N, C-alpha and C positions, 0 to 999 in steps of 0.2 A: 043807829043801827043796832039791832039786838045781838047779844053775845050767845053763841052756841056752846053748850057744855057737853063734854063727853068724858066717859070713864074708861080707863085702860089699866091693865096690870103693870106693864112696863113701857115707859116712853124712852126712846133713844133720840138724843138731840145731836144731829150731825150725821150726814150720810156719806162720808168718805169711807175708805176701806175699813177702818176700825169700827165705825158705827154699823156698817152693813154686817160685819162679822159678828158683832155683839147681838144684833137683831136676829141673825140666823141661828146663833146658839140659843138665845132665849126662846125663840119661837119653837125650836126643836124640842124644848122641854115642856111644851104645851101651854106656855103663857100667851096671853093676848098682848101683842106687841105692836106699837105704832112708832115708826121712825119718821122724823121730820127733818128735811134738808132745805136750807135756804135757797140753794142754787139749783140749776138744771143738772141732769146726769152728765158726767164727764166734764163738768165745768173746769176751767183752768185757773181758778182763783185760790186754790188750796195746795195740797201736797199729794193728792192721790192720783192725779191724771197722768197721762203719758203712756207710752207703749211698754216700757220695760223698767225693771228694778233689779239690782244685784241680789241674787240669792247667795248671800255671803255668810260663811260660817267661820271666818278668821277671827275668832274671839278667844280670849283666855279665861273668861268668867263663866262659871258653870251655869249661872242663872240664864245667861243668853244662849248657851249651847243646849240647855234643856228645852228652852222655848223653840230653838231652831229645829231640833229633832221632832218635837211635837208638831210644829208648823208644817214640816215636809209631809208628814203622815196625813195631816188634815187637808193640805193642798191636794194630795193624791186622791183622798176621799172626795173632795169637791170636784176634781176632774171626772171621777167615775160617776158622780151623781148628775153632773150637768153635761157631760160629753165635750167639755172645753179643754183644750190643751193649754195648761197654765205654766208648767215648768219646762225649762230647757237646761238640761244638766250637761253642758259642754265644758265644765270645769272653771275654776277660779284660781288665779295666781295672785299671790301677795308677796311683795318684795320691798326692799328699802331698809328701814331701821332694823338692824339685826336682832336687837333685844326684843322688839315687839313681834317680829316674825317668829323668833324662837319660842316665845311664850305661847303664841297661838298654835304653833306646831306641837308643843309638848301637851297642851290641853286637849287638842284633837287626838293625839296619839294615845293618851290615857283612855279615851272613849272608844278607841278602835276604829276611828274614822278612816276613810279611804284617802290617804294623803301621801305625798312624796316631797322630798327636798331635791331641787335641781340647782345646778350651777347657773350663773347668769348666761354663760355661753350656751349651755344646753337648752335653756329656756328660749333664747333668741333663735336657736336653730329650729326649734319646734314652732315658735310663733315669730316669724321674721318681721312682722309689722311693728314689733315693739323692741325697746331696749330695756335692760334689766339692771338692777343694782343689788349686789350681794346675793346671798342664797335666796332661792325662790320657793315658796311654799305652794304646792299644787294641791288643791282640794278637788278631788274627782267628782264628789257628789254635791256639786254646787254649780252655779251658773246664773240663770235669770228667772224672774217671775214676770210673766206677761201681764202687766198691770191693768191695762184697759180691759182685757178679757177677764181678769180676775174680778174687777168691779161688776161686770155683767154677771159672772157666775155667782158671786155672792148675792147679788140682787135676786137672781132667779131662785137660788136655794132658800133665801130668807122668805120670799113670797110663797114658794112651794111648801114651806113649813108653817105658813099661816100669818106671817108678819105683813102688816100694811106699811107701805113706803110712799111717802108723799113729798114731792119736790115743790119748790116755790113757796115754802112756808117758813116765816121767820119767827123764831122764839125770842120774846122780849125780856123774859125773866122767869125765875123759878122761886116758888115760895114753899119751903119745906114745912111740914106740919106733923101732927101726931099720926095722921092716917096716910101720909105719903107726901106728894108734891103737887102743888097747884101751878099750872103753867099758862101763861097768856101768849098767844101766837096770832099772827095775821097771815093771810094768804095773799096771793098776787092781786086778788080783787079787793083787798082792804078789809075783808070780813074778819071780825075779831072772834077768836076761839078761846074757850077756857077748857083746859084739859086737866082732869084729876087723875093722877097716876099713882099707883101704889109705890112705884120706884122710878127714878129717872137716871139714865146713864148718859153722861155728857161726853161726847167725842167730837168736840167742835174745833179742834186744831187751833189755828191762830186766833180764834174768837173765844177760847176757853176762859181767859182772864176776865173779860167783861161779863160773861154770863155767870161766872161763879164768884164774883167779887162779893165779899161779905158772907159767903156761904161755906166756902172751902178755902182753907189757908194753903194755897198752892205755893210751891217754890217759885222763884223768879223764872218766868218764861220769856225768852227773847225770840221775837219773830224777825226773821231775816228773809230777804229775797235772794235766792240762789239762781245761778245761770250756767248750768252745764250746756253743752252743745253737741250736736251730731256732726261728725267729720266724715268726709268721703274717703274711702280707701283708694290708694293709687292703683291697686290691682284687685279686681272683683273676686279673684280666687283665693285671696289671703284668708287664712283661718284665724279667728280671734277667740280668746277666752274672755271671761269677765276678769276684772282686775282691781286690786288695791295697790297703790304706791304710798307707803308710809314713809314720808320724806325724812331724811336726816337733817340735822340742824342747819347746815349750810344751804341746803335746798329750800328749807322752810323760810329762811331769810329772803330768798328770791321769789318764792311763790305763795307764801302766806298760809297754805293749808295742804292737807293730804289730798290725794287724787283717787278717784274711783271711776269705773266705767264698765261698759259691756257692749257687745254687738247688739244692734237694734235692726233686725231685718227690714229692708226697704227704706231705712233712714240713715244708715251708716254706722259708725261706732260712736257711742255716747261717751264723752269725757267731761269730768267736772271736778272742780275743787270742792272739798267738803267743808261746809260751814264757814265761808269767808264773805258772805253777802252783807249788804247794808241792812241795818235795822229799819223796819218799815211798819207803817200802819196797814193792816191787811185790806182795809177799805179804800186806801189811797196810796197805791204803789205804782212805780213807773213801768213795770213789766219790761225792763230793759237794763242790761248791765252797763256799768260805766265803761268808758273807753279804756281806762287802766285795767279793769278786770278782763275785758276782751283781749287786750294785748297780752296780758299775762298768760291766759289760756292758750292763745296762739303760740306764744314762745315756748310754753311747756310742751305742746304737741310737736312743735318743730324739733325740740331737743330729744324727746323720749319716744316718739312714734314715727319712725322713718316710713312706715307704710300708710300714713294718713296725709292728706293735703291740708296744711294748717289754715290756708285762706278759705277753706270751704265751709267754715263753721255755720251751722244753722242753730241759732240760740234758742234755748228753752227757758222758761221762767216758772219757778215754783217757790213755795215758802217752806222754811224750816221753823218749827216751834220747839225751842231747845231749852233744856235745863243746863245748869252750870256744869254738871258732871256728865251729861249725855244720857243719864239713866231716865227711863220712862217714869211717869206718874200713873200708878194704877192703885186705886184705893176707894174705900167707901166711907162717907160721913153721913150718918143718919140715913135718910131715904135717897141719897144721891151717890152714885158711883161715877168716878172720873177716870177717863183715859186720855192722857195729855203728855206733852213734852217728848214726842218721839224722836226729836233731835236729828232728823234726817237719816235714820237707819232703822225705822220701824216696819216698813212695808212687808219685808220678807216674813216677819213674825205674825202677820195679820190674823190668820185663823186661830192661832194659839192665844193671841191676845183677846180675841173675841170670846174664847172659852174662859180665860181668866176673868174678864169683865162679867160674863154671865154668872160665873161662880160667885163673884163678889156681890153682884146685884141680888142674887137669890139667897145669899147667906150660906151657900154650899161650902165655900172655902175662901180664905183670904188670899190676896195676891202674894207672890213671892216677896219676902221681906225687903230685898234691895229696892223694890219699886214702890213701897208704901210711903205715905206722906212723912211718917216719922223718920225714915231713912234720909230724907232730903233736908232735915232740919239741922242746924248747927254747922 
């Protein structure tokens, strides 16, 4: 079978949220952009599917808060451009470890964010479906990103800007050279394609390591399968915020990880432990939590959520691709830009990360220093 060769300015490998955002940003600058995605739209094998994600600004690091503020503006612009409602700003509550809650409060207060500190009793009066620990940080300008809608909006915006997006195409390797990157890929029909790109941006999630082995010295990336669940409210009229529970040491001994969640209209309230799943091969994973993990999540909900039915769990499966620090990997090596290691908290930043990747791929600006490869070394 003959090999078809094509030339392109920018190739994006991986069509989840980050790849779509990068393609949108690159195409908007007038570049010829081709995005290749191995799986079908809205596939459930990665990290971008599902109905909702926390729009969470409870950080004390300026580089994340800068990205958050930029991302909210870009999400709003994407809403205007596509007519899709992507954000729900019903508020976010963060409670638990007092030092961590206080640090996030102070960082947000310095920026003039719309926040308040509530007592646990006051918070429980306002949101009777939940129980709280210590002072509660309320972020008014936070809530949810409607993830599935966001993927469609990013796809529409990227195509409107001129990007080509192809699904069912697997990239087998990248060969950087003096003039760019040579890529070999195959489609669902088995036809072999050679793509000569001036630059390649790799946003392949759990498949980043094998694609970039020997080309980019990535920090260790750990792929885990995580299993939040939707729980049914006892009362359909209960009002819910998005939430973070930063567990104190005694609770961490019982539950292994911090907790996050949000209301997901039509599905219930999503509750999950953060980064507690088993290490998996993304091509060979069970798509099922262990009985111990399921029991732990039910026990947590029974303890902290009087307004939810613990036995009603509808389990979800997704992957995290995490760095040791939880910081993202955003950088360029020769003709390859990488966006990886989003560590289970990247989705809300998606459009801003797309801008960072486009800047890096075009040489317009380097990514923020904490996300560069050098910052992950040592």
